[in-house]
N, C-alpha and C positions, 0 to 999 in steps of 0.2 A: 858753807855759807853761816857767818853769825847773825843770828837771829835779834833783832833788837829794834828802836823805833827809828830806826834810818832804813827800814825795809818794808816795803808795801806788797800786797800779796792779793790776790783775788780766789776767793773759792767758790766754784759753781757748785748747784746744788745746796749752797750752805745754808737753808733755812730749817735743815731737819736734818737727824741721822748721822750717817756720816760725815757730811758736810760741813754740820754745825759742830759738831766736836772737832773736827780740824779748823775750823774758824776760832772756836774759843781756845785750842792748846797755841795757836800761832799768836793770839792776844796776848795770852798769857805771859808771852815772850817781849810784849811790846810792840810787836807787828802791827802795823796799819793793814786793817785786812776790809776789802771791800767784799758783801755778799752777792752772788749772782743769783736769783731763783725767781719759779713763777708766783710762789706763795706769799704774796705781800704783807699779809698779816704777821706770819711767823717770821719773814725774812727781816721784816722792821725790828720785831720782838727781839732775835738774836744779834742785829747790828746796834740798837741800842743798849743791849746787856753789855756788850763787850767794847762799845765806844767805835764803832766802825761804820760802813756806810752802806746802807742797801741798794741794788740795782733791779728792778723787774725785768726780768730778760726770758725770752724764750729763746732756747740755742739752736732753733732751727731758724731762726730769722737772722739774717746779715743785718740788717737795719737795726733790730734791737741788740745784737749783741756789739755792734759798732757804737750804739749809743751809751749802753752800759759801761763798755771802756773808756770812753770818754768822759762820763760821771766820775768814776771810780779815781782817774788819773787827774783830775781837777781837784779832787778831794785830798788826796793822797801822792800825785806822781806817780810816774811811770813803775809798775810792778816789775819786782824779780822774780815772784813767787806765782806760778797757777796752779792751783789743785782743781781737778776735775772729777766732780761727784755728781753731776746733774745726770740723772738717767732715768728711766723708768723700763718695765717689762709688760708682759701678758702671757695667757696661757692658752695656746691653740694648736691642736694637731694639724699636721701637714695636710691630710686626708682623712675622713671619717663619716661618720652617719649619723643626721640628725636626732636627737634623743627624743624628740615628739613623733615624727614622720617614718624614721628610719632612711630615709633620704640620703644617696652621696653628696658629702659635701667636701668645700677646701678652704685651706685658710685662706682669710680674705687679704688679697695681696696690699690693699691700702693698710691694714693693721701691721701687717709685714713691716710697709716700707716707714711707716711711722716708726717704729721700734730703733730700726736702722738709721731713720733721721735724727732721732733724738740721743741716741746712745753712741753712735759711730761719728756720723758727719758733724753731729753738734760739737763732740769733744774734738774732733779734729780743726773746726772753724774755730773754737776757742784757744787751741794751741798754734794756729799759725798767726792768729789776730795778735796775741799775746806776746808770742817769738819775736814779731816783725816790733813792735813796741819796745823791747827788751835789746833789740840792735842797737838803741840810741843812747843806751846806758854804757857809763865808763864801765871798764872791766874792775873786778875788786881784787885785792892784792895776788888772789891767785888765779886771776884771770878769769875768772867765772863772772859771767853775766847774769846768769837766772836758773831757774830749775823750776822743772815741770813734773808733776805727779797724775798719773791718770787713776781712773776705778775702772777696772775689768771686771770679773767674777769667775768661781771657778767653774762655772757654767761654759766659759772660753772653751775648757778642754773637757769639762764632763755635764754635759747639758743632758735634762732631764727631758722625759715625754712632755711635747707641749710646746717646748723653748726654743724652737727654731729659730725665731726670731731675735730671740734675746740672746741665744749661745752664737749666733752670727754676728750680731752686732759688738758682742763682748770680744767674741774670738778677733773682729777685725780691728779693736782697740789694743790688743797683742800683738797682733800682727804687724801693726805700724810703730809700735813702740820703738824697736832697735834703727828702722829705717830712718824715723824723725830726730832720733839721738845723732844717727850719723850724718843729717842733712844741717843739724845745729853744732855739731862739736867745734866746729872752727871757729865758731862765735863764743863759744862758753855756755853754751845752754844747755843742762844735762836733762834729760828724759826718761822716767820711771813709770813703770805702771804695777798697780796692786790688785790681787786677785783675792777678792775676799770670799769667804766661804758664807757660812748661815748667822747672820747679824742679826742682833735685835736693833731694827730700825722701824719707821713707824709702817714699811709694809708687813712688817709681821706683829705688830704692837695690838692690832685689833683681832688677831688670831685668838681661837680657842686654847685655853692652856694644855689640854692634851694634846693637841697638835704642837705648840711648843715642847712639850717634855717628849714627845716623839721627836721632832728634829733633834734635840738636844742629846737624844740617847744614841743618835745617828753618827756623832762625833768620836773619834778615838780618843783624844783627849786634848783638851779638858771637855768633859762631858753638858756643854752649856752651848748657849749661843754666844756668838763674837760680840765684844762691846765695841760701840762707834770709840769708845776714847782707846781703844787696842789698836784701830785703824790709824787713827791720828797719831799716834806713837810712831806709827810705822813710817806715815806720811814724814813728820818731821826727820826721823832718821836719814830718809831717801833724801831731804833737804839738805840736812846739816852735814853729812857725810859727802865730802867732794869726790870721792872714788865711787860714788854709786851713780851709774850711768848705764842706759840702755837696757836695764832688768825687768824682768816681770816675775814679781814674787808674789806667790799663793800665801794668804793668811788665813787659814782654813781649820787649825787643829787637826791634821791631816788625813781630811774628810776623803772618802773616794765612795762616791755615791752608786749603788744598785739602781737599776731603771724603776722608775715608780710614778 
């Protein structure tokens, strides 16, 4: 797919981090970008910067996602590109003891379900609704109607202590990539997923420097945190390379993490 002003894109989680970097990279090629995010202040700022449109949306809500797609399509027409970066995490052991009382506890199931609903179900909700819209598009010269890029995590394969919910949600994104790609192949819509390692996103920007240094040292090479722009570069490769389909690709500096 050639990126230019004839192409529209939706980036979920586009107000910051990986999503914002991807939105900027797409806009730099002339693509009309709609940012879906819950953070109105940051989302509006990025949209203004790139000449795009901001849509405030909670990806766990059918109604809000529908309204966001309607707003984006009214501004830019039907998107050919969807990049799913919306997501969050938590850190709770499956079972343990209360630090103050010593009483046995377990992972609160509502907290587990929240991560699944945002990271996995929210991602699938946006895929299904975007793909439905893409079916209305005429195929490009190579028969392609659209391209979808999802965000999982190395935790999908290498989860740490306290990451049961996060790892399960991201493993689900990896697990659905190939069947969704196969569901959509006859319509000319490609689907791929990136598994980022330790990236310098807002989730880490507030961490102490010694923590960042330790995380950087754990990466085989290069010994640093990943840059959001490096994620965006791979996302654009997946979008523009027409033979890239049904793939789950780690972007992690070859990290394999010991339990911590």
